[in-house]
DRENRO-771559 format. One line per 4 residues: their letters; for each residue x, y negated, z negated of C-alpha. Coordinates in Angstrom, 1 decimal. Example, Ala and Ser with C-alpha at 12.3 -4.5 7.8 and 13.67 -1.06 7.14 Angstrom:
# residues 2
AS	12.3:4.5:-7.8 | 13.7:1.1:-7.1
END
This chain:
# residues 306
MKKI	-54.4:10.1:-8.2 | -52.6:11.1:-11.5 | -55.6:13.1:-12.5 | -55.8:14.8:-9.1
LFSL	-52.2:15.8:-9.5 | -52.6:17.1:-13.2 | -55.8:19.0:-12.2 | -54.1:20.8:-9.2
LSIG	-51.1:21.8:-11.2 | -53.3:23.0:-14.1 | -55.5:25.3:-11.9 | -52.6:27.0:-10.4
MITG	-52.1:25.5:-7.1 | -48.5:26.6:-7.1 | -49.6:30.4:-7.1 | -50.7:30.2:-3.6
CSKD	-54.3:30.9:-3.9 | -55.3:27.5:-2.7 | -52.6:27.1:-0.2 | -53.1:27.2:3.5
DNIS	-52.2:30.7:5.1 | -49.2:29.2:6.7 | -47.6:28.2:3.7 | -45.1:30.6:2.0
DNYI	-45.9:31.8:-1.6 | -42.5:30.4:-2.8 | -43.0:26.9:-1.5 | -43.6:24.6:-4.3
PALV	-45.8:21.2:-4.5 | -43.7:18.1:-4.1 | -45.9:15.4:-3.3 | -49.7:14.5:-3.2
VTIT	-50.3:12.0:-0.3 | -53.6:10.1:0.2 | -54.5:9.0:3.8 | -57.0:6.6:5.2
SEAE	-59.3:9.1:6.8 | -59.4:12.8:7.7 | -58.8:11.6:11.3 | -55.1:11.0:10.4
EESL	-54.6:14.7:9.2 | -52.9:15.8:12.3 | -50.6:12.7:12.2 | -49.6:13.5:8.7
RSQV	-49.2:17.1:9.5 | -47.0:16.4:12.5 | -44.9:13.8:10.5 | -44.1:16.2:7.6
EDKS	-43.8:19.5:9.5 | -42.3:18.2:12.9 | -40.8:14.9:12.4 | -39.6:14.3:8.8
GFDG	-36.2:15.9:8.6 | -37.3:18.9:6.4 | -36.0:21.2:8.9 | -39.2:23.2:9.0
KAKI	-39.2:23.6:5.3 | -42.4:21.4:4.4 | -46.1:22.1:4.8 | -49.1:20.4:4.0
SPTG	-52.6:21.5:2.7 | -55.7:19.4:1.8 | -56.5:19.3:-2.0 | -60.2:19.6:-1.4
SEDG	-60.7:16.2:-3.1 | -63.0:13.9:-1.1 | -60.4:11.0:-1.4 | -58.5:12.4:1.6
SYII	-55.3:13.6:-0.3 | -53.1:16.3:0.6 | -50.3:18.3:-1.0 | -46.8:18.6:0.6
YVAP	-45.0:21.7:-0.3 | -41.4:22.1:0.0 | -39.1:25.1:0.0 | -37.3:25.5:-3.4
EIRS	-34.0:24.2:-2.1 | -35.3:21.0:-0.9 | -34.4:18.3:-3.3 | -34.5:15.2:-1.3
LPAY	-37.1:13.2:0.7 | -35.4:12.9:4.0 | -34.5:9.7:5.7 | -37.4:8.3:7.7
AFSW	-39.8:10.9:6.3 | -42.8:8.8:6.3 | -41.4:5.9:8.2 | -44.1:3.5:9.7
CDYI	-47.0:5.9:8.6 | -49.5:3.1:8.3 | -52.3:5.7:7.3 | -50.8:6.4:4.0
TSVD	-52.5:4.7:1.1 | -50.8:6.6:-2.0 | -48.0:8.7:-2.9 | -47.6:10.8:-6.0
FVEN	-44.3:12.9:-6.6 | -44.4:15.9:-8.7 | -41.9:15.3:-11.4 | -38.2:16.7:-10.9
VLTT	-38.9:18.3:-7.4 | -37.7:15.7:-5.1 | -35.2:13.6:-7.0 | -33.7:11.6:-4.3
IEEN	-35.6:9.2:-1.6 | -33.3:8.8:1.3 | -33.0:5.7:3.2 | -36.0:4.2:5.1
AFIG	-38.2:7.0:3.7 | -41.4:4.9:3.6 | -40.3:1.9:5.4 | -43.4:0.3:7.2
CSSM	-46.0:2.1:5.3 | -48.4:-0.9:5.4 | -51.4:0.6:3.8 | -49.6:2.2:0.9
AYVH	-50.9:0.5:-2.4 | -49.8:2.9:-4.9 | -46.6:5.1:-5.4 | -45.6:7.2:-8.6
IPGV	-41.8:8.5:-8.4 | -41.1:10.2:-11.8 | -37.8:12.1:-12.0 | -36.4:10.3:-9.0
ISIG	-32.7:9.6:-9.6 | -31.8:7.7:-6.4 | -33.9:5.2:-4.2 | -32.2:4.8:-0.8
NEAF	-31.5:1.8:1.3 | -34.8:0.3:2.8 | -36.8:3.1:1.2 | -39.9:1.0:0.7
RSCV	-39.0:-1.9:3.0 | -42.2:-3.6:4.4 | -44.7:-1.6:2.3 | -46.9:-4.8:2.5
SLKS	-49.8:-3.4:0.4 | -47.6:-2.0:-2.5 | -48.8:-3.9:-5.6 | -46.5:-2.5:-8.3
ISIP	-43.6:-0.1:-8.9 | -42.3:1.5:-12.0 | -38.6:2.5:-11.7 | -38.1:5.6:-13.8
QETT	-35.7:6.2:-16.6 | -33.7:8.7:-14.6 | -33.0:6.3:-11.7 | -29.3:5.5:-11.2
FLGD	-29.3:4.0:-7.9 | -31.4:1.4:-6.2 | -30.4:0.7:-2.5 | -30.0:-2.3:-0.7
YAFK	-33.2:-3.8:1.1 | -35.3:-1.0:-0.9 | -38.4:-3.3:-1.4 | -37.6:-6.2:1.0
DCKS	-40.6:-7.7:2.4 | -43.1:-5.9:0.1 | -45.4:-9.0:0.2 | -48.0:-7.8:-2.3
LANI	-45.5:-6.6:-5.0 | -46.2:-8.3:-8.1 | -45.1:-6.2:-10.9 | -41.8:-4.2:-11.3
TFSD	-41.1:-2.3:-14.3 | -37.7:-0.8:-15.3 | -37.5:1.9:-17.6 | -34.5:2.2:-19.9
NSIT	-32.4:3.6:-17.0 | -28.9:3.9:-15.9 | -29.0:1.5:-12.8 | -25.8:-0.5:-12.6
TIGD	-26.4:-2.6:-9.6 | -29.3:-4.5:-8.2 | -28.4:-4.2:-4.6 | -28.3:-6.6:-1.9
SVFM	-31.6:-8.1:-0.8 | -33.5:-5.4:-2.9 | -36.5:-7.8:-3.6 | -35.9:-10.2:-0.8
SCDR	-39.1:-11.9:0.3 | -41.4:-10.3:-2.2 | -43.6:-13.2:-2.4 | -45.8:-12.4:-5.3
LNII	-43.1:-11.2:-7.6 | -43.3:-13.5:-10.6 | -41.5:-11.9:-13.8 | -38.4:-9.6:-13.8
KIPY	-36.7:-8.2:-16.7 | -33.5:-6.7:-15.6 | -32.5:-3.7:-17.7 | -29.4:-3.8:-19.9
GVTS	-26.5:-1.9:-18.1 | -26.9:-3.6:-14.8 | -23.5:-5.2:-14.2 | -23.9:-6.8:-10.8
IGSS	-27.1:-8.7:-9.1 | -26.4:-8.3:-5.4 | -26.4:-10.8:-2.5 | -29.9:-12.3:-1.6
AFWG	-31.3:-9.8:-4.3 | -34.4:-12.3:-4.9 | -33.9:-14.4:-1.9 | -37.2:-16.0:-1.1
CDAL	-39.2:-14.7:-3.9 | -41.7:-17.7:-3.9 | -43.6:-16.9:-7.0 | -40.7:-15.9:-9.1
NMID	-41.0:-18.0:-12.3 | -39.1:-16.1:-15.0 | -36.2:-13.8:-15.0 | -34.4:-12.2:-17.9
IPGS	-30.7:-11.3:-17.0 | -29.2:-9.1:-19.6 | -25.7:-9.4:-21.2 | -24.4:-6.6:-19.1
VTSI	-24.2:-8.6:-15.8 | -20.8:-9.8:-15.0 | -21.5:-11.1:-11.5 | -24.1:-12.8:-9.6
EDEA	-23.6:-12.6:-5.8 | -24.2:-15.0:-3.0 | -27.7:-16.4:-2.5 | -29.2:-14.1:-5.3
FQYC	-31.9:-16.7:-6.1 | -32.0:-18.9:-3.1 | -35.3:-20.2:-1.9 | -37.0:-19.2:-5.4
TSLT	-39.2:-22.2:-5.3 | -41.0:-21.7:-8.5 | -38.3:-20.8:-10.5 | -37.4:-23.9:-12.6
SIDI	-34.6:-22.7:-15.1 | -32.6:-19.9:-15.8 | -30.1:-18.4:-18.4 | -26.8:-17.1:-17.3
PSSV	-25.3:-14.8:-20.2 | -21.9:-15.1:-21.5 | -20.9:-11.8:-19.8 | -20.9:-13.4:-16.5
TYIG	-17.6:-14.2:-14.8 | -18.5:-14.6:-11.2 | -21.2:-16.7:-9.5 | -21.2:-16.5:-5.7
NNVF	-22.2:-19.4:-3.1 | -25.6:-20.6:-2.7 | -26.9:-18.7:-5.7 | -29.4:-21.4:-6.8
NFSA	-29.5:-23.6:-3.8 | -32.8:-24.5:-2.1 | -34.6:-23.3:-5.3 | -36.8:-25.3:-7.8
IKEI	-34.4:-24.7:-10.7 | -33.6:-27.9:-12.5 | -31.9:-26.6:-15.6 | -29.3:-23.8:-15.8
YCHP	-28.3:-22.6:-19.2 | -24.6:-21.3:-18.7 | -23.5:-19.3:-21.9 | -20.0:-18.3:-21.0
TIPP	-17.4:-20.3:-23.0 | -14.8:-19.9:-20.1 | -16.2:-21.3:-16.8 | -17.2:-18.2:-14.4
TLGG	-15.5:-18.3:-11.1 | -17.8:-19.9:-8.4 | -17.9:-18.2:-5.0 | -18.3:-21.4:-3.0
PTTF	-18.8:-25.2:-3.0 | -22.4:-25.0:-3.1 | -23.3:-22.4:-5.7 | -25.7:-24.8:-7.5
GPDN	-28.4:-27.0:-5.9 | -28.3:-30.8:-5.8 | -30.7:-31.2:-8.5 | -29.4:-28.8:-11.1
TIYV	-28.2:-29.9:-14.6 | -25.9:-27.3:-15.9 | -25.9:-26.9:-19.8 | -22.8:-25.3:-21.2
PRTS	-21.6:-24.4:-24.8 | -21.0:-27.9:-26.4 | -17.5:-27.0:-27.3 | -16.6:-26.0:-23.6
VARY	-17.9:-29.0:-21.9 | -14.4:-30.3:-21.4 | -13.2:-27.1:-20.1 | -15.8:-26.8:-17.6
KEYG	-15.3:-30.4:-16.3 | -11.7:-29.9:-16.2 | -11.6:-26.4:-14.7 | -11.0:-27.5:-11.2
GNWR	-11.9:-25.2:-8.1 | -15.6:-25.5:-7.0 | -16.6:-26.7:-10.5 | -15.2:-30.3:-9.5
NYQN	-18.5:-30.6:-7.4 | -20.6:-30.5:-10.7 | -18.5:-32.5:-13.3 | -21.3:-35.2:-13.3
RIMG	-23.8:-32.7:-14.0 | -22.3:-30.7:-16.7 | -23.9:-31.2:-20.2 | -23.4:-29.6:-23.8
WF	-26.5:-28.0:-25.3 | -25.6:-26.0:-28.5
END
């Protein structure tokens, strides 16, 4: 897909010589979309030109490649992929954004694109709520450096999603239920700068066995790692001041390494599961055991470790 896009731009598709006659010369290529078969071309054309929310300012044209790919052109003032633009288009197999043309993906833009296995989103600043929800064939995603917002439920129920890469970007929040029920996701490195992990962010990620939480995180919200049945240990950095309820309940976690010297506030009586051992700084053991509040429930499971 990347080779196709590079070739198209290199040979001057933007000049209009390869566009359909009904595409204005000042329209610019924004996306390359591949579909399952030519039989779906009319469905794609209808979705883009009639139903997508582009307000009549988007057109499609075949690339001429044998892989069933099409260029989507937009008027220069269009900077966002509209909400529901490709919702439930089960015939789309891949999407490649032209860098810095569409910089925002609105809510539900690709929800239910069940055949989409590949997406490349360079230059995207914002990924809206539920943008890729239920894209069950999507295997990997790279969140670009420019991205500052990752909406709630953005990748929920992406059952094949095994690899997520965060560039050094400006995201400050992992939203609520962002990766909920991503069954094949096994390793996550959250970028430094994130301050909050939202409620149910990794709920039900059955294969998750390692997560790196950076020292910028201050809060971990309710149920963030509930039902992570492959996650056996976790490090909570010293920056964390709040841990919600049921965060580690019903997971496989046995060992929690809690680095803060002052006990974080717990959001409820069942933050930790019944089998968790909580390791804290050796000099803070007494403080944790005497802290009161919801920490009273874990006095017998707090141990010093350094």
